[in-house]
Backbone as CSV, one residue per row, in Angstrom:
resi,resn,N_x,N_y,N_z,CA_x,CA_y,CA_z,C_x,C_y,C_z
1,MET,9.855,8.454,1.480,8.694,7.686,1.847,7.492,8.600,1.962
2,PHE,6.378,8.162,1.486,5.104,8.912,1.512,4.312,8.513,2.749
3,ASN,3.568,9.482,3.251,2.666,9.233,4.383,1.248,9.544,3.951
4,PHE,0.331,8.642,4.271,-1.084,8.799,3.948,-1.886,8.705,5.232
5,THR,-2.893,9.535,5.311,-3.844,9.487,6.430,-5.209,9.240,5.851
6,ALA,-5.911,8.242,6.351,-7.221,7.882,5.826,-8.213,7.647,6.980
7,ILE,-9.422,8.166,6.800,-10.514,7.898,7.716,-11.537,7.107,6.911
8,VAL,-11.811,5.897,7.354,-12.650,4.982,6.552,-13.715,4.343,7.413
9,TRP,-14.751,3.783,6.789,-15.748,3.032,7.489,-15.150,1.758,8.015
10,GLN,-15.699,1.251,9.083,-15.175,0.073,9.748,-15.010,-1.126,8.816
11,ASN,-15.954,-1.328,7.888,-15.834,-2.481,7.024,-14.641,-2.388,6.053
12,TYR,-14.116,-1.203,5.805,-12.909,-1.075,4.995,-11.643,-1.076,5.875
13,TYR,-11.795,-0.677,7.126,-10.626,-0.502,8.004,-9.824,-1.793,8.106
14,ASN,-10.455,-2.902,8.427,-9.731,-4.138,8.624,-8.967,-4.608,7.369
15,MET,-9.640,-4.471,6.220,-9.027,-4.866,4.960,-7.808,-3.989,4.635
16,LEU,-7.976,-2.679,4.796,-6.878,-1.739,4.493,-5.741,-1.900,5.488
17,LEU,-6.041,-2.131,6.734,-4.978,-2.342,7.728,-4.144,-3.561,7.385
18,LYS,-4.818,-4.618,7.032,-4.101,-5.853,6.641,-3.243,-5.629,5.384
19,ALA,-3.796,-4.946,4.402,-3.073,-4.721,3.155,-1.894,-3.749,3.395
20,SER,-2.058,-2.778,4.281,-1.003,-1.783,4.494,0.231,-2.387,5.131
21,LYS,0.113,-3.499,5.828,1.231,-4.139,6.470,2.200,-4.742,5.424
22,ASN,1.709,-4.980,4.222,2.533,-5.570,3.182,3.153,-4.529,2.246
23,ILE,2.875,-3.280,2.467,3.406,-2.188,1.630,4.516,-1.487,2.372
24,LYS,5.692,-1.496,1.776,6.847,-0.905,2.451,7.217,0.456,1.917
25,ASP,6.610,0.900,0.808,6.967,2.162,0.160,6.362,3.394,0.809
26,PHE,5.338,3.214,1.647,4.745,4.363,2.329,4.071,3.928,3.603
27,ASN,3.820,4.915,4.453,3.149,4.718,5.742,1.673,5.088,5.576
28,ILE,0.816,4.328,6.212,-0.600,4.644,6.215,-1.042,4.824,7.666
29,ASN,-1.585,6.019,7.939,-2.235,6.281,9.248,-3.712,6.083,9.015
30,LEU,-4.243,5.001,9.529,-5.603,4.576,9.234,-6.475,4.705,10.460
31,TYR,-7.661,5.318,10.273,-8.572,5.523,11.388,-9.985,5.071,10.995
32,SER,-10.654,4.466,11.913,-12.044,4.053,11.719,-12.986,5.216,12.073
33,ALA,-13.921,5.488,11.191,-14.888,6.575,11.461,-15.693,6.265,12.745
34,ARG,-15.960,5.037,12.981,-16.726,4.626,14.155,-15.947,4.959,15.452
35,VAL,-14.654,4.667,15.435,-13.850,4.968,16.592,-13.733,6.482,16.806
36,LEU,-13.616,7.230,15.735,-13.487,8.672,15.842,-14.772,9.301,16.360
37,GLU,-15.939,8.712,16.061,-17.196,9.214,16.620,-17.221,9.039,18.145
38,LYS,-16.603,7.985,18.634,-16.599,7.702,20.049,-15.470,8.434,20.788
39,GLU,-14.432,8.858,20.043,-13.290,9.530,20.666,-13.044,10.868,19.981
40,PRO,-13.823,11.903,20.339,-13.701,13.187,19.702,-12.310,13.855,19.847
41,GLN,-11.625,13.539,20.931,-10.284,14.125,21.128,-9.306,13.578,20.061
42,LEU,-9.488,12.346,19.650,-8.642,11.770,18.599,-8.964,12.402,17.255
43,LEU,-10.253,12.616,16.996,-10.643,13.309,15.780,-10.064,14.717,15.714
44,LYS,-10.087,15.418,16.805,-9.499,16.782,16.854,-7.994,16.711,16.595
45,LYS,-7.316,15.721,17.133,-5.893,15.571,16.922,-5.599,15.361,15.419
46,ILE,-6.391,14.519,14.773,-6.196,14.276,13.352,-6.507,15.530,12.534
47,GLU,-7.550,16.202,12.903,-7.914,17.479,12.225,-6.778,18.500,12.304
48,ASN,-6.206,18.647,13.474,-5.081,19.576,13.648,-3.862,19.146,12.807
49,PHE,-3.604,17.845,12.798,-2.512,17.301,11.966,-2.709,17.654,10.506
50,LEU,-3.929,17.411,10.001,-4.222,17.715,8.593,-4.193,19.176,8.290
51,LYS,-4.614,20.022,9.217,-4.551,21.473,9.000,-3.115,21.932,8.788
52,ASN,-2.186,21.304,9.485,-0.771,21.683,9.352,-0.202,21.226,8.000
53,ILE,-0.736,20.141,7.474,-0.237,19.635,6.190,-0.838,20.391,5.029
54,ILE,-2.138,20.674,5.075,-2.812,21.340,3.969,-3.585,22.539,4.515
55,PRO,-2.863,23.576,4.920,-3.521,24.789,5.500,-4.506,25.392,4.485
56,GLY,-5.628,25.830,5.009,-6.626,26.509,4.190,-7.609,25.566,3.549
57,HIS,-7.391,24.247,3.587,-8.257,23.294,2.911,-9.273,22.688,3.862
58,LEU,-9.169,22.901,5.157,-10.071,22.259,6.119,-10.876,23.297,6.894
59,LYS,-11.283,24.349,6.236,-12.082,25.397,6.929,-13.512,24.919,7.060
60,ARG,-14.123,25.277,8.186,-15.526,24.905,8.422,-16.413,26.104,8.140
């Protein structure tokens, strides 16, 4: 099973969330950019998660 993580604008979030419930071949971790702006600790958690998956690709 594949895992995908996506950060999208709010207007795409609802559509993608609904569509992802019908897909059984992979998991989608979906986050709204608007929510992440309001919750910086969640953004940091996602950033750390992605750094572990693709080290060296998320340098600032």
